[in-house]
mmCIF file of the N, C-alpha and C atoms, coordinates in Angstrom:
data_MODEL
# 
_entry.id   MODEL 
# 
loop_
_atom_site.group_PDB 
_atom_site.id 
_atom_site.type_symbol 
_atom_site.label_atom_id 
_atom_site.label_alt_id 
_atom_site.label_comp_id 
_atom_site.label_asym_id 
_atom_site.label_entity_id 
_atom_site.label_seq_id 
_atom_site.pdbx_PDB_ins_code 
_atom_site.Cartn_x 
_atom_site.Cartn_y 
_atom_site.Cartn_z 
_atom_site.occupancy 
_atom_site.B_iso_or_equiv 
_atom_site.pdbx_formal_charge 
_atom_site.auth_seq_id 
_atom_site.auth_comp_id 
_atom_site.auth_asym_id 
_atom_site.auth_atom_id 
_atom_site.pdbx_PDB_model_num 
ATOM 1   N N  . MET A 1 1  ? 174.735 26.478 229.555 1.00 0.00 ? 1  MET A N  1 
ATOM 2   C CA . MET A 1 1  ? 173.554 26.789 228.784 1.00 0.00 ? 1  MET A CA 1 
ATOM 3   C C  . MET A 1 1  ? 172.436 25.828 229.142 1.00 0.00 ? 1  MET A C  1 
ATOM 4   N N  . GLN A 1 2  ? 172.784 24.566 229.319 1.00 0.00 ? 2  GLN A N  1 
ATOM 5   C CA . GLN A 1 2  ? 171.768 23.578 229.637 1.00 0.00 ? 2  GLN A CA 1 
ATOM 6   C C  . GLN A 1 2  ? 171.086 23.881 230.965 1.00 0.00 ? 2  GLN A C  1 
ATOM 7   N N  . GLN A 1 3  ? 171.854 24.300 231.962 1.00 0.00 ? 3  GLN A N  1 
ATOM 8   C CA . GLN A 1 3  ? 171.230 24.626 233.248 1.00 0.00 ? 3  GLN A CA 1 
ATOM 9   C C  . GLN A 1 3  ? 170.298 25.818 233.131 1.00 0.00 ? 3  GLN A C  1 
ATOM 10  N N  . PHE A 1 4  ? 170.627 26.788 232.315 1.00 0.00 ? 4  PHE A N  1 
ATOM 11  C CA . PHE A 1 4  ? 169.715 27.912 232.091 1.00 0.00 ? 4  PHE A CA 1 
ATOM 12  C C  . PHE A 1 4  ? 168.428 27.403 231.459 1.00 0.00 ? 4  PHE A C  1 
ATOM 13  N N  . ARG A 1 5  ? 168.550 26.577 230.435 1.00 0.00 ? 5  ARG A N  1 
ATOM 14  C CA . ARG A 1 5  ? 167.380 26.091 229.724 1.00 0.00 ? 5  ARG A CA 1 
ATOM 15  C C  . ARG A 1 5  ? 166.505 25.214 230.596 1.00 0.00 ? 5  ARG A C  1 
ATOM 16  N N  . GLU A 1 6  ? 167.122 24.445 231.473 1.00 0.00 ? 6  GLU A N  1 
ATOM 17  C CA . GLU A 1 6  ? 166.357 23.530 232.320 1.00 0.00 ? 6  GLU A CA 1 
ATOM 18  C C  . GLU A 1 6  ? 165.831 24.197 233.584 1.00 0.00 ? 6  GLU A C  1 
ATOM 19  N N  . GLY A 1 7  ? 166.124 25.476 233.740 1.00 0.00 ? 7  GLY A N  1 
ATOM 20  C CA . GLY A 1 7  ? 165.642 26.177 234.917 1.00 0.00 ? 7  GLY A CA 1 
ATOM 21  C C  . GLY A 1 7  ? 166.469 25.881 236.147 1.00 0.00 ? 7  GLY A C  1 
ATOM 22  N N  . GLY A 1 8  ? 167.747 25.578 235.947 1.00 0.00 ? 8  GLY A N  1 
ATOM 23  C CA . GLY A 1 8  ? 168.643 25.339 237.071 1.00 0.00 ? 8  GLY A CA 1 
ATOM 24  C C  . GLY A 1 8  ? 168.891 26.633 237.826 1.00 0.00 ? 8  GLY A C  1 
ATOM 25  N N  . SER A 1 9  ? 169.952 26.686 238.520 1.00 0.00 ? 9  SER A N  1 
ATOM 26  C CA . SER A 1 9  ? 170.267 27.867 239.314 1.00 0.00 ? 9  SER A CA 1 
ATOM 27  C C  . SER A 1 9  ? 170.301 29.116 238.444 1.00 0.00 ? 9  SER A C  1 
ATOM 28  N N  . ASN A 1 10 ? 169.720 30.180 238.936 1.00 0.00 ? 10 ASN A N  1 
ATOM 29  C CA . ASN A 1 10 ? 169.741 31.455 238.236 1.00 0.00 ? 10 ASN A CA 1 
ATOM 30  C C  . ASN A 1 10 ? 170.882 32.336 238.714 1.00 0.00 ? 10 ASN A C  1 
ATOM 31  N N  . ARG A 1 11 ? 171.597 31.894 239.734 1.00 0.00 ? 11 ARG A N  1 
ATOM 32  C CA . ARG A 1 11 ? 172.698 32.681 240.262 1.00 0.00 ? 11 ARG A CA 1 
ATOM 33  C C  . ARG A 1 11 ? 173.966 32.323 239.506 1.00 0.00 ? 11 ARG A C  1 
ATOM 34  N N  . PHE A 1 12 ? 174.580 33.312 238.892 1.00 0.00 ? 12 PHE A N  1 
ATOM 35  C CA . PHE A 1 12 ? 175.775 33.072 238.090 1.00 0.00 ? 12 PHE A CA 1 
ATOM 36  C C  . PHE A 1 12 ? 176.933 32.583 238.944 1.00 0.00 ? 12 PHE A C  1 
ATOM 37  N N  . THR A 1 13 ? 176.982 33.009 240.185 1.00 0.00 ? 13 THR A N  1 
ATOM 38  C CA . THR A 1 13 ? 178.040 32.542 241.083 1.00 0.00 ? 13 THR A CA 1 
ATOM 39  C C  . THR A 1 13 ? 177.904 31.044 241.311 1.00 0.00 ? 13 THR A C  1 
ATOM 40  N N  . ASP A 1 14 ? 176.695 30.558 241.532 1.00 0.00 ? 14 ASP A N  1 
ATOM 41  C CA . ASP A 1 14 ? 176.472 29.123 241.723 1.00 0.00 ? 14 ASP A CA 1 
ATOM 42  C C  . ASP A 1 14 ? 176.881 28.335 240.481 1.00 0.00 ? 14 ASP A C  1 
ATOM 43  N N  . LEU A 1 15 ? 176.508 28.842 239.323 1.00 0.00 ? 15 LEU A N  1 
ATOM 44  C CA . LEU A 1 15 ? 176.868 28.167 238.078 1.00 0.00 ? 15 LEU A CA 1 
ATOM 45  C C  . LEU A 1 15 ? 178.379 28.157 237.876 1.00 0.00 ? 15 LEU A C  1 
ATOM 46  N N  . ALA A 1 16 ? 179.027 29.262 238.171 1.00 0.00 ? 16 ALA A N  1 
ATOM 47  C CA . ALA A 1 16 ? 180.477 29.348 238.009 1.00 0.00 ? 16 ALA A CA 1 
ATOM 48  C C  . ALA A 1 16 ? 181.179 28.308 238.870 1.00 0.00 ? 16 ALA A C  1 
ATOM 49  N N  . PHE A 1 17 ? 180.826 28.247 240.136 1.00 0.00 ? 17 PHE A N  1 
ATOM 50  C CA . PHE A 1 17 ? 181.468 27.300 241.042 1.00 0.00 ? 17 PHE A CA 1 
ATOM 51  C C  . PHE A 1 17 ? 181.116 25.851 240.677 1.00 0.00 ? 17 PHE A C  1 
ATOM 52  N N  . ALA A 1 18 ? 179.891 25.612 240.257 1.00 0.00 ? 18 ALA A N  1 
ATOM 53  C CA . ALA A 1 18 ? 179.470 24.258 239.893 1.00 0.00 ? 18 ALA A CA 1 
ATOM 54  C C  . ALA A 1 18 ? 180.252 23.713 238.705 1.00 0.00 ? 18 ALA A C  1 
ATOM 55  N N  . HIS A 1 19 ? 180.768 24.606 237.873 1.00 0.00 ? 19 HIS A N  1 
ATOM 56  C CA . HIS A 1 19 ? 181.488 24.184 236.674 1.00 0.00 ? 19 HIS A CA 1 
ATOM 57  C C  . HIS A 1 19 ? 182.982 24.439 236.757 1.00 0.00 ? 19 HIS A C  1 
ATOM 58  N N  . GLY A 1 20 ? 183.466 24.618 237.975 1.00 0.00 ? 20 GLY A N  1 
ATOM 59  C CA . GLY A 1 20 ? 184.902 24.664 238.195 1.00 0.00 ? 20 GLY A CA 1 
ATOM 60  C C  . GLY A 1 20 ? 185.581 26.004 237.991 1.00 0.00 ? 20 GLY A C  1 
ATOM 61  N N  . TYR A 1 21 ? 184.825 27.064 237.853 1.00 0.00 ? 21 TYR A N  1 
ATOM 62  C CA . TYR A 1 21 ? 185.427 28.389 237.703 1.00 0.00 ? 21 TYR A CA 1 
ATOM 63  C C  . TYR A 1 21 ? 185.786 28.944 239.070 1.00 0.00 ? 21 TYR A C  1 
ATOM 64  N N  . ALA A 1 22 ? 186.887 29.654 239.135 1.00 0.00 ? 22 ALA A N  1 
ATOM 65  C CA . ALA A 1 22 ? 187.338 30.232 240.402 1.00 0.00 ? 22 ALA A CA 1 
ATOM 66  C C  . ALA A 1 22 ? 186.495 31.426 240.816 1.00 0.00 ? 22 ALA A C  1 
ATOM 67  N N  . ASP A 1 23 ? 185.902 32.099 239.830 1.00 0.00 ? 23 ASP A N  1 
ATOM 68  C CA . ASP A 1 23 ? 185.085 33.268 240.149 1.00 0.00 ? 23 ASP A CA 1 
ATOM 69  C C  . ASP A 1 23 ? 184.060 33.514 239.048 1.00 0.00 ? 23 ASP A C  1 
ATOM 70  N N  . GLN A 1 24 ? 183.088 34.345 239.369 1.00 0.00 ? 24 GLN A N  1 
ATOM 71  C CA . GLN A 1 24 ? 182.002 34.656 238.451 1.00 0.00 ? 24 GLN A CA 1 
ATOM 72  C C  . GLN A 1 24 ? 182.467 35.406 237.204 1.00 0.00 ? 24 GLN A C  1 
ATOM 73  N N  . PRO A 1 25 ? 183.349 36.409 237.316 1.00 0.00 ? 25 PRO A N  1 
ATOM 74  C CA . PRO A 1 25 ? 183.764 37.127 236.104 1.00 0.00 ? 25 PRO A CA 1 
ATOM 75  C C  . PRO A 1 25 ? 184.423 36.222 235.058 1.00 0.00 ? 25 PRO A C  1 
ATOM 76  N N  . HIS A 1 26 ? 185.214 35.260 235.491 1.00 0.00 ? 26 HIS A N  1 
ATOM 77  C CA . HIS A 1 26 ? 185.839 34.342 234.546 1.00 0.00 ? 26 HIS A CA 1 
ATOM 78  C C  . HIS A 1 26 ? 184.775 33.507 233.832 1.00 0.00 ? 26 HIS A C  1 
ATOM 79  N N  . PHE A 1 27 ? 183.800 33.033 234.582 1.00 0.00 ? 27 PHE A N  1 
ATOM 80  C CA . PHE A 1 27 ? 182.688 32.280 233.995 1.00 0.00 ? 27 PHE A CA 1 
ATOM 81  C C  . PHE A 1 27 ? 181.950 33.128 232.959 1.00 0.00 ? 27 PHE A C  1 
ATOM 82  N N  . ILE A 1 28 ? 181.649 34.363 233.305 1.00 0.00 ? 28 ILE A N  1 
ATOM 83  C CA . ILE A 1 28 ? 180.899 35.241 232.397 1.00 0.00 ? 28 ILE A CA 1 
ATOM 84  C C  . ILE A 1 28 ? 181.679 35.497 231.115 1.00 0.00 ? 28 ILE A C  1 
ATOM 85  N N  . ARG A 1 29 ? 182.974 35.759 231.227 1.00 0.00 ? 29 ARG A N  1 
ATOM 86  C CA . ARG A 1 29 ? 183.801 35.985 230.026 1.00 0.00 ? 29 ARG A CA 1 
ATOM 87  C C  . ARG A 1 29 ? 183.818 34.751 229.127 1.00 0.00 ? 29 ARG A C  1 
ATOM 88  N N  . THR A 1 30 ? 183.988 33.582 229.726 1.00 0.00 ? 30 THR A N  1 
ATOM 89  C CA . THR A 1 30 ? 184.025 32.349 228.944 1.00 0.00 ? 30 THR A CA 1 
ATOM 90  C C  . THR A 1 30 ? 182.671 32.071 228.305 1.00 0.00 ? 30 THR A C  1 
ATOM 91  N N  . PHE A 1 31 ? 181.600 32.246 229.054 1.00 0.00 ? 31 PHE A N  1 
ATOM 92  C CA . PHE A 1 31 ? 180.250 32.035 228.540 1.00 0.00 ? 31 PHE A CA 1 
ATOM 93  C C  . PHE A 1 31 ? 180.001 32.958 227.349 1.00 0.00 ? 31 PHE A C  1 
ATOM 94  N N  . LYS A 1 32 ? 180.355 34.223 227.490 1.00 0.00 ? 32 LYS A N  1 
ATOM 95  C CA . LYS A 1 32 ? 180.128 35.199 226.422 1.00 0.00 ? 32 LYS A CA 1 
ATOM 96  C C  . LYS A 1 32 ? 180.954 34.865 225.182 1.00 0.00 ? 32 LYS A C  1 
ATOM 97  N N  . ALA A 1 33 ? 182.181 34.397 225.379 1.00 0.00 ? 33 ALA A N  1 
ATOM 98  C CA . ALA A 1 33 ? 183.015 34.016 224.238 1.00 0.00 ? 33 ALA A CA 1 
ATOM 99  C C  . ALA A 1 33 ? 182.426 32.811 223.506 1.00 0.00 ? 33 ALA A C  1 
ATOM 100 N N  . PHE A 1 34 ? 181.848 31.879 224.239 1.00 0.00 ? 34 PHE A N  1 
ATOM 101 C CA . PHE A 1 34 ? 181.291 30.670 223.645 1.00 0.00 ? 34 PHE A CA 1 
ATOM 102 C C  . PHE A 1 34 ? 179.919 30.907 223.009 1.00 0.00 ? 34 PHE A C  1 
ATOM 103 N N  . VAL A 1 35 ? 179.052 31.605 223.727 1.00 0.00 ? 35 VAL A N  1 
ATOM 104 C CA . VAL A 1 35 ? 177.662 31.774 223.297 1.00 0.00 ? 35 VAL A CA 1 
ATOM 105 C C  . VAL A 1 35 ? 177.451 33.037 222.467 1.00 0.00 ? 35 VAL A C  1 
ATOM 106 N N  . GLY A 1 36 ? 178.227 34.067 222.763 1.00 0.00 ? 36 GLY A N  1 
ATOM 107 C CA . GLY A 1 36 ? 178.042 35.340 222.072 1.00 0.00 ? 36 GLY A CA 1 
ATOM 108 C C  . GLY A 1 36 ? 177.198 36.322 222.859 1.00 0.00 ? 36 GLY A C  1 
ATOM 109 N N  . TYR A 1 37 ? 176.687 35.888 223.988 1.00 0.00 ? 37 TYR A N  1 
ATOM 110 C CA . TYR A 1 37 ? 175.873 36.717 224.865 1.00 0.00 ? 37 TYR A CA 1 
ATOM 111 C C  . TYR A 1 37 ? 176.364 36.527 226.291 1.00 0.00 ? 37 TYR A C  1 
ATOM 112 N N  . SER A 1 38 ? 176.138 37.529 227.123 1.00 0.00 ? 38 SER A N  1 
ATOM 113 C CA . SER A 1 38 ? 176.420 37.342 228.546 1.00 0.00 ? 38 SER A CA 1 
ATOM 114 C C  . SER A 1 38 ? 175.382 36.378 229.102 1.00 0.00 ? 38 SER A C  1 
ATOM 115 N N  . PRO A 1 39 ? 175.677 35.706 230.214 1.00 0.00 ? 39 PRO A N  1 
ATOM 116 C CA . PRO A 1 39 ? 174.678 34.800 230.788 1.00 0.00 ? 39 PRO A CA 1 
ATOM 117 C C  . PRO A 1 39 ? 173.350 35.490 231.095 1.00 0.00 ? 39 PRO A C  1 
ATOM 118 N N  . ARG A 1 40 ? 173.404 36.708 231.588 1.00 0.00 ? 40 ARG A N  1 
ATOM 119 C CA . ARG A 1 40 ? 172.166 37.436 231.901 1.00 0.00 ? 40 ARG A CA 1 
ATOM 120 C C  . ARG A 1 40 ? 171.351 37.685 230.633 1.00 0.00 ? 40 ARG A C  1 
ATOM 121 N N  . HIS A 1 41 ? 172.006 38.149 229.582 1.00 0.00 ? 41 HIS A N  1 
ATOM 122 C CA . HIS A 1 41 ? 171.300 38.412 228.328 1.00 0.00 ? 41 HIS A CA 1 
ATOM 123 C C  . HIS A 1 41 ? 170.745 37.114 227.752 1.00 0.00 ? 41 HIS A C  1 
ATOM 124 N N  . PHE A 1 42 ? 171.540 36.061 227.789 1.00 0.00 ? 42 PHE A N  1 
ATOM 125 C CA . PHE A 1 42 ? 171.090 34.762 227.297 1.00 0.00 ? 42 PHE A CA 1 
ATOM 126 C C  . PHE A 1 42 ? 169.840 34.299 228.045 1.00 0.00 ? 42 PHE A C  1 
ATOM 127 N N  . ALA A 1 43 ? 169.889 34.366 229.362 1.00 0.00 ? 43 ALA A N  1 
ATOM 128 C CA . ALA A 1 43 ? 168.773 33.908 230.180 1.00 0.00 ? 43 ALA A CA 1 
ATOM 129 C C  . ALA A 1 43 ? 167.507 34.701 229.896 1.00 0.00 ? 43 ALA A C  1 
ATOM 130 N N  . ARG A 1 44 ? 167.634 36.003 229.776 1.00 0.00 ? 44 ARG A N  1 
ATOM 131 C CA . ARG A 1 44 ? 166.456 36.842 229.530 1.00 0.00 ? 44 ARG A CA 1 
ATOM 132 C C  . ARG A 1 44 ? 165.920 36.680 228.122 1.00 0.00 ? 44 ARG A C  1 
ATOM 133 N N  . ALA A 1 45 ? 166.786 36.812 227.136 1.00 0.00 ? 45 ALA A N  1 
ATOM 134 C CA . ALA A 1 45 ? 166.346 36.817 225.743 1.00 0.00 ? 45 ALA A CA 1 
ATOM 135 C C  . ALA A 1 45 ? 165.792 35.473 225.307 1.00 0.00 ? 45 ALA A C  1 
ATOM 136 N N  . PHE A 1 46 ? 166.491 34.426 225.608 1.00 0.00 ? 46 PHE A N  1 
ATOM 137 C CA . PHE A 1 46 ? 166.073 33.134 225.106 1.00 0.00 ? 46 PHE A CA 1 
ATOM 138 C C  . PHE A 1 46 ? 164.951 32.512 225.915 1.00 0.00 ? 46 PHE A C  1 
ATOM 139 N N  . ALA A 1 47 ? 164.817 32.856 227.171 1.00 0.00 ? 47 ALA A N  1 
ATOM 140 C CA . ALA A 1 47 ? 163.683 32.370 227.954 1.00 0.00 ? 47 ALA A CA 1 
ATOM 141 C C  . ALA A 1 47 ? 162.382 32.963 227.422 1.00 0.00 ? 47 ALA A C  1 
ATOM 142 N N  . GLU A 1 48 ? 162.446 34.195 226.975 1.00 0.00 ? 48 GLU A N  1 
ATOM 143 C CA . GLU A 1 48 ? 161.252 34.856 226.455 1.00 0.00 ? 48 GLU A CA 1 
ATOM 144 C C  . GLU A 1 48 ? 160.945 34.437 225.023 1.00 0.00 ? 48 GLU A C  1 
ATOM 145 N N  . GLN A 1 49 ? 161.981 34.273 224.197 1.00 0.00 ? 49 GLN A N  1 
ATOM 146 C CA . GLN A 1 49 ? 161.764 34.017 222.784 1.00 0.00 ? 49 GLN A CA 1 
ATOM 147 C C  . GLN A 1 49 ? 161.553 32.546 222.452 1.00 0.00 ? 49 GLN A C  1 
ATOM 148 N N  . LEU A 1 50 ? 162.220 31.679 223.178 1.00 0.00 ? 50 LEU A N  1 
ATOM 149 C CA . LEU A 1 50 ? 162.159 30.263 222.848 1.00 0.00 ? 50 LEU A CA 1 
ATOM 150 C C  . LEU A 1 50 ? 161.849 29.409 224.077 1.00 0.00 ? 50 LEU A C  1 
ATOM 151 N N  . PRO A 1 51 ? 160.653 29.493 224.605 1.00 0.00 ? 51 PRO A N  1 
ATOM 152 C CA . PRO A 1 51 ? 160.353 28.754 225.831 1.00 0.00 ? 51 PRO A CA 1 
ATOM 153 C C  . PRO A 1 51 ? 160.457 27.236 225.666 1.00 0.00 ? 51 PRO A C  1 
ATOM 154 N N  . ASN A 1 52 ? 160.316 26.714 224.460 1.00 0.00 ? 52 ASN A N  1 
ATOM 155 C CA . ASN A 1 52 ? 160.395 25.276 224.259 1.00 0.00 ? 52 ASN A CA 1 
ATOM 156 C C  . ASN A 1 52 ? 161.750 24.856 223.679 1.00 0.00 ? 52 ASN A C  1 
ATOM 157 N N  . PHE A 1 53 ? 162.728 25.732 223.727 1.00 0.00 ? 53 PHE A N  1 
ATOM 158 C CA . PHE A 1 53 ? 164.032 25.449 223.140 1.00 0.00 ? 53 PHE A CA 1 
ATOM 159 C C  . PHE A 1 53 ? 164.652 24.144 223.622 1.00 0.00 ? 53 PHE A C  1 
ATOM 160 N N  . PRO A 1 54 ? 164.626 23.807 224.922 1.00 0.00 ? 54 PRO A N  1 
ATOM 161 C CA . PRO A 1 54 ? 165.236 22.531 225.341 1.00 0.00 ? 54 PRO A CA 1 
ATOM 162 C C  . PRO A 1 54 ? 164.607 21.321 224.657 1.00 0.00 ? 54 PRO A C  1 
ATOM 163 N N  . HIS A 1 55 ? 163.337 21.396 224.365 1.00 0.00 ? 55 HIS A N  1 
ATOM 164 C CA . HIS A 1 55 ? 162.659 20.275 223.730 1.00 0.00 ? 55 HIS A CA 1 
ATOM 165 C C  . HIS A 1 55 ? 163.083 20.134 222.264 1.00 0.00 ? 55 HIS A C  1 
ATOM 166 N N  . LEU A 1 56 ? 163.507 21.208 221.648 1.00 0.00 ? 56 LEU A N  1 
ATOM 167 C CA . LEU A 1 56 ? 163.904 21.152 220.256 1.00 0.00 ? 56 LEU A CA 1 
ATOM 168 C C  . LEU A 1 56 ? 165.250 20.460 220.079 1.00 0.00 ? 56 LEU A C  1 
ATOM 169 N N  . ILE A 1 57 ? 166.092 20.490 221.086 1.00 0.00 ? 57 ILE A N  1 
ATOM 170 C CA . ILE A 1 57 ? 167.420 19.885 220.940 1.00 0.00 ? 57 ILE A CA 1 
ATOM 171 C C  . ILE A 1 57 ? 167.532 18.553 221.650 1.00 0.00 ? 57 ILE A C  1 
ATOM 172 N N  . SER A 1 58 ? 166.529 18.153 222.372 1.00 0.00 ? 58 SER A N  1 
ATOM 173 C CA . SER A 1 58 ? 166.598 16.889 223.122 1.00 0.00 ? 58 SER A CA 1 
ATOM 174 C C  . SER A 1 58 ? 166.331 15.708 222.230 1.00 0.00 ? 58 SER A C  1 
# 
């Protein structure tokens, strides 16, 4: 979530491998279970609705 908020890699495959997942589908399932949204939905919805969100939690 932090990499999405900070504008890190937008490729889910890169994020999956960077965090030790063997593949993208496993990363997406885990992300959705934790956050409640798929990574794509999270990135789109929250980037538009809360552009200053990282500053609120820092």
